[in-house]
VOGU-3710 file (C-alpha; in Angstrom, 3 decimals, decimal comma):
1> mkrllgltll> 316,029/58,570/202,773  312,896/60,333/201,549  313,287/58,720/198,123  313,806/55,287/199,684  310,779/55,789/201,938  308,663/56,826/198,952  309,663/53,745/196,929  308,920/51,514/199,900  305,453/53,010/200,341  304,756/52,630/196,602
11> alfllidlpa> 305,818/48,979/196,682  303,586/48,308/199,675  300,686/50,015/197,933  301,132/47,862/194,836  301,425/44,666/196,872  298,205/45,508/198,694  296,344/46,719/195,623  297,332/44,070/193,068  295,512/41,208/194,786  292,446/43,387/194,962
21> maqpgegpvv> 292,762/44,052/191,235  293,042/40,347/190,561  289,993/39,488/192,627  286,897/38,371/190,656  284,222/40,980/190,423  285,677/43,598/188,117  286,096/41,735/184,842  283,623/40,510/182,229  281,124/37,698/182,608  282,110/34,817/180,326
31> vievqgvinp> 279,133/32,819/179,005  279,304/29,392/177,353  276,597/27,007/176,171  276,498/23,215/176,334  273,616/21,489/174,577  273,192/17,780/173,984  275,077/14,788/175,316  277,892/15,298/177,818  281,062/13,866/176,256  284,839/14,461/176,347
41> ltaqyldrtl> 284,428/17,444/174,018  282,139/19,289/176,428  284,573/18,595/179,274  287,444/19,946/177,178  285,348/22,990/176,237  284,598/23,841/179,890  288,226/23,413/180,947  289,458/25,622/178,095  286,872/28,290/178,933  287,844/28,399/182,614
51> rfagqrsaqm> 291,476/28,947/181,630  290,448/31,642/179,144  288,294/33,370/181,761  291,225/33,386/184,170  293,417/35,054/181,552  290,699/37,658/180,943  290,384/38,315/184,707  286,682/37,521/184,385  284,550/37,855/187,486  282,659/34,645/186,792
61> vvlvldtpgg> 281,757/31,987/184,200  278,136/31,183/183,324  277,434/27,747/181,817  274,063/27,654/180,022  273,115/23,974/180,134  270,559/21,783/178,363  271,460/18,092/178,464  269,856/14,667/178,886  273,102/13,366/180,434  276,061/11,549/178,986
71> lesamremvq> 279,304/9,785/179,801  280,164/9,431/183,483  283,877/10,054/182,852  283,179/13,363/181,079  280,691/14,355/183,790  283,262/13,754/186,524  285,802/15,901/184,651  283,321/18,771/184,427  282,306/18,456/188,096  285,945/18,501/189,135
81> allesplptv> 286,653/21,554/186,951  283,731/23,451/188,530  284,703/22,522/192,081  288,345/23,528/191,565  287,661/26,667/189,529  289,457/29,769/190,895  286,577/31,867/189,516  282,927/31,838/190,608  280,835/29,580/188,371  277,139/29,583/187,567
91> vyvapraara> 275,224/26,787/185,853  272,011/28,086/184,309  269,574/25,446/182,985  267,976/27,210/180,027  266,103/28,000/177,814  262,538/27,056/178,718  261,846/23,314/178,368  265,560/22,584/178,858  266,679/19,883/181,263  269,601/18,924/183,443
101> tsagmfitla> 269,045/15,226/183,955  271,456/12,422/184,771  274,994/13,845/184,352  273,492/17,325/183,953  272,226/17,263/187,549  275,724/16,581/188,906  277,150/19,460/186,851  274,436/21,861/188,013  274,978/21,049/191,685  278,761/21,528/191,342
111> anvaamapat> 278,543/25,250/190,473  278,807/28,051/193,004  275,365/29,220/191,900  272,734/26,908/190,411  269,957/28,595/188,452  267,141/27,432/186,224  264,754/29,031/183,763  260,991/28,555/184,216  259,518/25,360/182,704  262,774/23,414/183,057
121> higaahpvpl> 263,486/20,317/185,159  266,353/18,568/186,913  267,059/15,099/188,342  266,584/11,512/187,112  270,179/10,600/187,850  270,051/6,845/188,445  273,108/5,353/186,711  272,268/3,320/183,613  274,701/0,938/181,858  275,118/2,001/178,246
131> ggeveigeam> 276,990/0,614/175,331  276,995/-3,121/175,624  275,541/-4,730/178,720  271,881/-5,611/178,375  271,755/-6,824/181,949  274,038/-6,356/184,930  274,033/-8,143/188,252  272,418/-6,713/191,357  275,779/-6,346/193,067  277,239/-4,351/190,171
141> eekmtsdaaa> 274,142/-2,155/189,909  274,214/-1,446/193,632  277,908/-0,608/193,422  277,302/1,845/190,561  274,363/3,436/192,372  276,233/3,796/195,683  279,207/5,345/193,929  277,026/7,901/192,131  275,064/8,631/195,312  278,260/9,259/197,281
151> lvrsvattrg> 279,538/11,635/194,602  276,344/13,683/194,370  275,993/13,806/198,163  279,517/15,166/198,568  279,040/17,716/195,764  275,714/18,959/197,162  277,151/19,178/200,683  280,164/21,138/199,453  277,898/23,681/197,780  275,390/23,809/200,669
161> rnagwaerav> 272,499/22,277/198,757  269,899/19,626/199,582  272,130/16,562/199,730  269,264/14,286/200,829  267,193/15,028/197,740  270,263/14,756/195,484  270,944/11,249/196,772  267,293/10,262/196,300  267,461/11,565/192,720  270,212/9,010/192,127
171> renlsvtade> 268,714/6,100/194,039  265,030/6,655/193,189  265,344/8,462/189,859  263,502/11,572/191,028  262,926/14,656/188,882  261,569/18,062/189,888  260,576/21,274/188,134  262,430/24,555/188,552  259,905/25,843/191,130  260,120/22,620/193,158
181> aleqgiidli> 263,924/22,670/192,955  264,042/26,221/194,333  261,565/25,378/197,113  263,567/22,307/198,206  266,936/24,071/198,214  268,316/22,233/195,196  269,026/25,417/193,243  269,577/29,034/194,259  267,339/31,037/191,953  265,029/31,077/188,929
191> ahdlddllrq> 265,794/33,526/186,109  263,737/34,214/182,993  266,777/34,963/180,808  270,467/35,816/181,046  269,835/39,499/181,787  267,495/38,558/184,614  270,120/36,132/185,911  272,810/38,826/186,016  270,459/41,231/187,774  269,688/38,679/190,474
201> ldgrsvtmag> 273,364/37,770/190,895  274,415/41,375/191,481  275,455/41,776/195,101  275,274/38,055/195,798  278,085/36,527/197,882  279,880/33,292/197,011  282,591/31,454/198,897  285,832/30,754/197,070  288,660/28,931/198,873  287,293/30,023/202,228
211> etivlhtaga> 286,917/33,676/201,194  283,661/35,504/200,576  283,404/37,290/197,235  280,635/39,700/196,330  279,533/39,618/192,696  278,998/42,858/190,803  277,161/41,762/187,669  274,839/44,698/187,069  275,999/46,292/183,841  279,017/43,955/183,595
221> pverhpmnli> 280,217/43,255/180,044  279,175/39,820/178,761  281,603/37,832/176,612  280,230/34,761/174,898  282,871/32,114/174,356  281,514/29,550/171,881  283,163/26,321/170,878  285,868/26,662/168,245  285,256/25,221/164,781  286,888/21,871/165,529
231> erfmhiisdp> 285,005/21,432/168,820  281,736/22,486/167,194  282,224/20,095/164,280  283,141/17,186/166,547  280,213/17,947/168,864  277,818/17,939/165,887  279,015/14,612/164,490  278,978/13,137/168,009  275,195/13,275/167,904  274,016/9,624/167,674
241> nvaylllsig> 271,843/10,295/164,628  274,653/12,094/162,781  277,172/9,342/163,590  274,678/6,720/162,362  273,979/8,748/159,223  277,713/8,883/158,456  277,955/5,091/158,852  274,980/4,570/156,528  276,215/6,984/153,857  279,637/5,338/154,032
251> tlclmaelsd> 277,982/1,976/153,355  276,037/3,366/150,378  279,214/4,875/148,908  281,031/1,567/149,469  278,316/-0,270/147,531  278,607/2,250/144,692  282,383/1,796/144,628  282,152/-2,013/144,545  279,629/-1,887/141,701  282,193/-0,075/139,533
261> pglsvpgias> 285,631/-0,725/141,120  288,365/1,870/140,834  289,534/4,832/142,910  286,628/7,198/142,345  284,486/9,734/144,194  282,272/7,083/145,918  285,348/5,275/147,239  286,904/8,440/148,643  283,543/9,516/150,114  283,124/6,095/151,751
271> vacyilafma> 286,527/6,297/153,462  285,852/9,868/154,627  282,422/8,960/156,053  283,768/5,931/157,901  286,657/7,933/159,402  284,302/10,661/160,641  281,812/8,084/161,928  284,421/6,252/163,997  285,757/9,566/165,320  282,214/10,282/166,530
281> lgslpvnwag> 281,791/6,789/167,985  284,944/7,357/170,034  283,108/9,923/172,173  279,880/7,927/172,525  278,989/4,820/174,570  278,932/2,353/171,697  277,481/-1,144/171,732  280,025/-2,978/169,576  277,559/-5,785/168,949  275,527/-3,217/167,001
291> vallalaavf> 278,620/-2,195/165,018  279,316/-5,872/164,225  275,759/-6,327/162,941  276,116/-3,265/160,704  279,392/-4,664/159,345  277,654/-7,990/158,629  274,910/-6,120/156,782  277,544/-4,345/154,658  279,002/-7,756/153,731  275,555/-8,971/152,647
301> favglftete> 275,017/-5,858/150,534  278,441/-6,262/148,879  277,877/-9,968/148,123  274,466/-9,152/146,670  276,109/-7,022/143,996  277,877/-10,032/142,467  275,218/-12,739/142,685  272,168/-13,569/140,637  270,023/-13,564/143,790  270,734/-9,918/144,502
311> aivtatglvp> 267,233/-9,122/145,756  267,229/-12,007/148,257  270,727/-11,285/149,600  270,067/-7,538/149,937  266,743/-8,118/151,697  268,490/-10,566/154,042  271,155/-7,948/154,766  268,476/-5,551/155,972  267,827/-7,768/159,013  271,271/-7,263/160,644
321> filgslllfs> 271,239/-3,661/159,403  268,043/-2,796/161,289  269,056/-4,770/164,396  272,500/-3,140/164,411  270,906/0,284/164,069  268,659/-0,340/167,077  271,508/-1,705/169,194  274,171/0,799/168,156  274,114/3,046/171,244  271,970/1,317/173,866
331> pftptspaap> 270,646/-2,124/174,773  267,467/-3,265/173,040  265,538/-3,003/176,305  263,607/-0,182/177,991  266,042/2,104/179,791  265,728/4,262/182,837  264,582/7,869/182,355  268,038/8,859/183,528  269,596/7,451/180,393  270,437/10,119/177,845
341> dlrvspwlig> 268,665/9,885/174,525  271,379/7,892/172,779  269,166/5,866/170,487  269,068/6,355/166,768  265,741/7,782/165,627  263,456/4,969/164,357  262,386/7,275/161,530  266,005/7,654/160,422  266,494/3,875/160,543  263,409/3,402/158,362
351> vmslgilafs> 264,510/6,054/155,861  268,022/4,598/155,542  266,657/1,042/155,143  264,354/2,131/152,338  267,174/4,191/150,861  269,486/1,171/150,730  266,775/-0,914/149,064  266,066/1,766/146,475  269,761/2,432/145,889  270,501/-1,275/145,466
361> flvlraiiaa> 267,593/-2,157/143,178  267,545/0,994/141,053  270,913/2,746/140,927  273,353/-0,128/141,476  271,507/-2,542/139,168  271,575/0,093/136,431  275,334/0,595/136,937  276,049/-3,147/136,871  273,823/-3,697/133,808  275,611/-0,878/131,978
371> nrlppqsgae> 279,001/-2,398/132,809  277,878/-5,764/131,407  276,806/-4,310/128,034  279,254/-4,566/125,152  281,144/-1,357/124,389  279,099/1,105/122,383  281,997/3,069/120,854  285,526/2,521/119,529  286,988/-0,661/118,116  285,821/-2,696/121,124
381> rlvgrrgvac> 282,233/-2,552/119,869  283,219/-4,571/116,784  284,168/-7,737/118,687  281,759/-10,459/117,552  280,657/-8,493/114,469  280,975/-9,860/110,944  282,376/-8,383/107,761  284,323/-9,241/104,593  288,016/-9,338/103,726  288,947/-6,477/101,352
391> tdltpegqvr> 292,411/-7,913/100,665  294,180/-11,168/101,244  295,109/-11,577/104,924  298,521/-13,299/104,939  298,116/-12,841/107,836  297,709/-9,034/107,684  295,431/-7,057/105,413  292,270/-4,987/105,245  288,721/-5,910/106,188  285,380/-4,088/106,040
401> veledwsava> 283,123/-4,233/109,088  279,950/-2,124/109,346  280,934/-0,120/106,255  284,318/0,816/107,759  287,732/-0,380/106,605  290,064/-1,673/109,301  293,563/-3,113/109,441  293,275/-6,734/110,474  295,294/-9,866/111,096  294,077/-13,429/110,582
411> vketiqagep> 294,263/-15,512/113,755  294,476/-18,861/111,961  294,943/-19,628/108,292  295,206/-17,209/105,411  291,953/-15,494/104,399  291,270/-14,649/100,765  289,819/-11,348/99,617  286,018/-11,438/99,511  285,661/-14,149/102,153  283,375/-13,459/105,133
421> iqvvdlagvr> 285,116/-12,900/108,469  284,232/-12,416/112,104  286,056/-10,156/114,588  287,248/-12,237/117,544  289,582/-9,828/119,360  291,675/-6,668/119,168  295,428/-6,228/118,873  296,085/-2,583/119,523  294,347/-0,719/116,690  294,062/-3,844/114,473
431> lrvariepke> 291,245/-6,354/114,459  291,936/-10,038/114,968  289,611/-11,907/112,616  288,762/-15,479/111,635  287,182/-16,915/108,486  283,538/-17,929/108,727  283,457/-21,508/107,500  280,931/-22,486/104,767  279,314/-24,991/107,133  278,518/-22,167/109,617
441> rdqenrggtq> 277,120/-20,029/106,820  274,886/-22,878/105,600  273,536/-23,479/109,133  272,710/-19,793/109,527  271,054/-19,671/106,141  268,896/-22,724/106,907  268,026/-21,267/110,317  266,984/-18,011/108,663  264,644/-19,721/106,110  262,812/-22,008/108,540
//
């Protein structure tokens, strides 16, 4: 009975103590960073990190954020992940001069604790159509705005933040600094760096699933959980300028391949660049009219390689190339400040346009001119050259061309030794030759004495 009573007490102790051990507050602080446009990769990264933090029994996850916004679908995934996280979450807008605009504002408000570094700003969340529609109707715009306003109002209310200002940030495109955000109850604190953030969070209470949890972050171990290599690579190429650069380099390599056809390094490089570019475009709001214009420009450049008016055709191709570059990621109209910076840099467009001109007129013309020259080595160089028959060609024999003796075969009638011949073709390693008629020799001699 004593043994049974002891086992029962031990089991009760474990049942009571295990939940306490599993409670957040005793594990490490997991820190991740998201910079740039919000896309499916960033949503996947956050979801993977939250699962990793749960496995590590972390006490909380800190998301260091600096974004101009991004895709609404990816933003909603990240907001949902933060709201449903079993661990306390902190979104920290940093470093100085960072921003959490458009989609970034929604993500910041969805965390248990919202913090900002000095000299940062938040807001400007009016929805902007990206990727194809230059204009939308008033009804559609109002529908998009009301939907976004309802979402941000519910998120801010859930986290006990200033829901009125959050809705105005969507409807009126408002932005505020870190100090103004703290004063108006939009965020919870301002921290100079991560260490300062952890010091201020120590002892702070957060509500998780109706329960109050006290954070113990002073001296807690910090584990940084960066993107893996694949996520990092995909996030880098998903930058609009990098995706555009891959498209442009793919076009240059395609032009080089067409100038000297055959499976070669430029052809393989062109395929690789196009594959990577379209992988990047898959996670960006693409205006397919811009892609069509770039494809039209590539057709012009390819046609210019095989025409006598190469300069005119290539210069004409620059028109759809530049227009397609400008339209690739956003309409060719001024956008709201809430729109993330998804335009291709005008400087990069100018550099690539000049690069295509230089590549076409200098490199490709030199390649094509070299391909059009007669062979400079081997038996092929002798086609069209003249010589003399060393033996009778009946029809085979020996000829001398450029002080070298060659096996030859007469293509027409028999040629006598000593008669002048001209190489007209090759047959393996033998020359195919024809007699130079006396009439042709007389005309050449008269032409040479005039």
